[in-house]
N, C-alpha and C positions, 0 to 999 in steps of 0.2 A: 540562358536556359539551363546551362549546366549548374550554375550557382543555385538556381531555384530548385532543381532536382536534388542537389546535394543537401540543401537545407530541409527539404521535405523528408528525405530519407533519414537524416540525423534527427529530425523531429519525431519520426515514427519510432526510432530507437529509444530516445529519452521518453517518449510518450508511453512506451511499453512499461517502463518503470513506474511512471505516474499511474498507469492503468492498474498495476499490481497494488500500489499503495491505495488508490481510490477503491479498489475492490475490497481490500482489508477494512477500510473505513466503513464502507457500506454494510459489510457483514456484521460488524459490531453495532452499527446504527440499527439495522433490522432486528438485531437480537434484543437490544435494551433501549432503543430510541434515544441514544446519546452518541455524540462524537467522541472518539477516543483521542484526546490530545497527546497521549503518550505513545501513539502508534509508531511514530518515527523513532522514538528512543528505544522501544522494544526491538525494532528492526536493526537499529545500530548495535544494540547489545548482542543480538544474534550474530551479526556480522563479525563482531569482535571474537565471539566464541569460535566461529569457523576459522578465523585468522589464527587464534591461539592453537587450535587443533593442528593446523598446518605447521605452526612453529614447532610442534612436538613431533613432526615427521609424518603425520597422516596425509595421504594423497588428497588432492583438491576435491574430487567428487565424493570421496568418503567423508571428508570434513563438511562438505556441503550437505550431504544427507543427514549426518549426525547433528549438525546445527539445526536443520529443519525439525528433527525429532525432538531435540531439546526445546526449541521454540514452541512447538505444539504443546508439549507438556507444561512449559512455563505459562503459556496463555491460559490453559485450563486452570492451573494453580492460581493465577491472578484472579480469574473470575470467581473461583470457589472461595478464596480467602478474603478478597477485598470487595468485589462488586455484588456477589450474591447477598451478603448481609445488607447492602445498600439498595436492594431491589425496590423497596417501597419508600425509600428516603426521598426528600425533595430534590429537585433538579440541581440546585446549587451545591448540595452535599455531594452528588455524583461528580459535578465539575471540580469541586475541591479535591475529590479522590483522584481524578485524572491528572490534575496539576501536581499533586503530591507524588503520584507515580512517575510523572515526567521528571521531576526534580531528583527523586531517589535513583532512578535508573541512570540518569545522566551523571550524577555524582559518583555512583558506585563504579561506573565504567571508567571515569576519570581517575578514581582511586586505584583501581586494579591495573589499568593500562596507561595511565597518565594522558595528558592532553596534547602530546606531540603528534604530528602528522606521520602516518605510516603508509608505506606502499602496500597495495593489495594486488595479488597476482590475478591474471585472467587466463583461463584455459584456452581461450579462443585466439590469443595473440592480437597484436595491434596492426598487422600488415593489412593492406587493402584486400577487401573480400573478393575472391576470384579474379584478382588483378585489376579490379575497378577502383578508381580513385574517389568514387562517390560515397562509399561506405566502408568502414573498417571491419575487420573480422570480429572484433569484440561487439560492435554495434549490431552486426548480423546475428551474433550469438545471443545478444540481449533480446532481439526480436524473436528468434527461434524458441528460446526457453519460455518466453512469455506466451507465445501462441500455443506451445505445447501444454503449458499450465492451464490456459483458458479452455482448451479442448478437453483436457482431463476433468476440469471442474464441471464443464457442461454435461459430460456423460455421468459424472458422479451425482449431480443434482437431478438429472432427468431419469436415470435408469437404475439407481440403487435405492434400497429401502431406507438406509440412513439418510441419504441425500433428500429423498422425498419427505422424510419425517422432519428434517431440519427446515425445509421450505414451509411445511405446514405449521411448524412451531413458530416460525418468524411471521407468517402472514395471518394465520388464524389460531392463536395460542389456545383460546378457550375450546374451540372445536377439536383441536389436536389433543388436548387433555381428555376430552370426552371419549375419544377413540383409543385411549391407552398410551399415547405418546408421552414420554417423560420430557416435558418441555424444558425443565431445568437443566438436564444434561445435554439437550440439544443446543441450548444457549452456550453451555460450556464448550461443546465441540466446535461451535461457531467461533468462539474466542481462540481456541487452539488453532483452527484453520486460518483465521485472520492473522494470527501471530506468525505462522509458518509462511504465509503469502508475503507478509511484510518483510520477513527475513530474506526471501528470494529477491525482493526489490533492493534491499540493502546490500546483499552480496553482489548483485549485478552492477550496481551503481558505484560501489566502492573503488574499483580500478579507475573510475573517471574523476570522482571528487576527492579521492584519497580517504583513508580511514582515520577518523578521530571522533570524539564523543559528540560533537555538534554537527556531524556530516549530514544528518537527515532533516535538519530544520527546514531548509528550503524545499526539499523533496516532499515533506509532509504538507506544506502549504499548497504546492502544486497538486498533490493528491486530493486535498480538500477542494481545490478549484475544480478538478476533474469530476469528483463525486457530486458537487453541487451542479455543475454543468450538465452531467448526464442524468442526474436524479438520484437522491439519497435512498429512494425505494427501489432502484433498478440496478442490479449487478451488471447487466448488459450496458446500461447507460453509463455506469462508472467506467467501464472499459472503453467505451466510445469516447467519453469525455477525456480520458487519459491521453488517447492518441491525438484528439483534437487540440488539447492544451499543449502537447509537445510540439505539434506542427506549428500552431499559432505563435508559440513562444519563439521558435527559431526564425520564422518568417518576420515577426515583428522586430526582433533584434537585428535583422539584416536589412530590412527595407524601410522601416520607420525611422526618420531622422532623430538623432540624439537619444535613441533608446539604448542600443548596445547591451552588453552583459549586465551593466549596473542597474538598469531599470526593468529587467525581465521579471523580477519578483513582484514589484508593484503592479505590473501588468496582470499577473495572476490574481492579486488581491482585487484589482479593478474588475476583473472578469467575474469573481465571486459576487461582488456587489451588484454588477449589472444583471447577472442571471437572477439573483434574488429579487431584484426590482421588477424585471420584465416577465420572468417565468419562474416563480419560486419553486415549482415542482421539478424543474430541470427538463431536459429534452425528452427523456423517456420515463420520467418519474410520474407517479399518479398522485393527484391531489388528495390530501387526507381530510376527510369530512368527519366531524365529531358531532354527535347529537348532544343538545343541551336541554 
């Protein structure tokens, strides 16, 4: 029973990271109806920025906040410079843009910081949380930061004018334009917020997977699996999917024979395929009906 509890708690901790990544994926998808294949690389680059700031002597939490601000501005810049001109382009053109962005960000990070593995500090420590052997302080910190982020986002989208405008622009863009909402800038703000949320995921997972340009490849796939499981049209579903994927991944690696750490990633891919076949809209997603 102790092993089961330990794996569930560890799954919740890693699921918090997948929830952040899935939420970032869903925010971009709701804005432009495309999956951002470079979301992980953008998060990795932001994590490197925070690491570089700390190397220059800036305290952890100041580096954390500065990295989020830079990520937010970078996300807006990418949308304005690259994807706004592609708004009416064919789907494959947008996919090519995402792949190009992926390759460029990954290569630039390797050029600046090289591809050697770097240690990334944690402000929470690695000791057992409150003396318990079931979860470490860093895992508890990951859960706490993610829960705080989700609560802040809930209040932002429910009770602020900008948050309500962003929701309207994502769900009913034509109606939003008719009431005076600048949907173009709402999309840009969505890009900025998704970039900052992805940065949080990268910074929190870096002490676990270590810092290097390819660190977010697997995390992004898990984020996609979580977004598909919860529903690409539901931010709440993406968060739920993140926690479920994290728990399922840990339990499968422990209790399913011959799985181990090596086959955890294929399990995430199998989960994506299964959900797409059985329930394409996801657990909380809404089916999209188009008139022809």
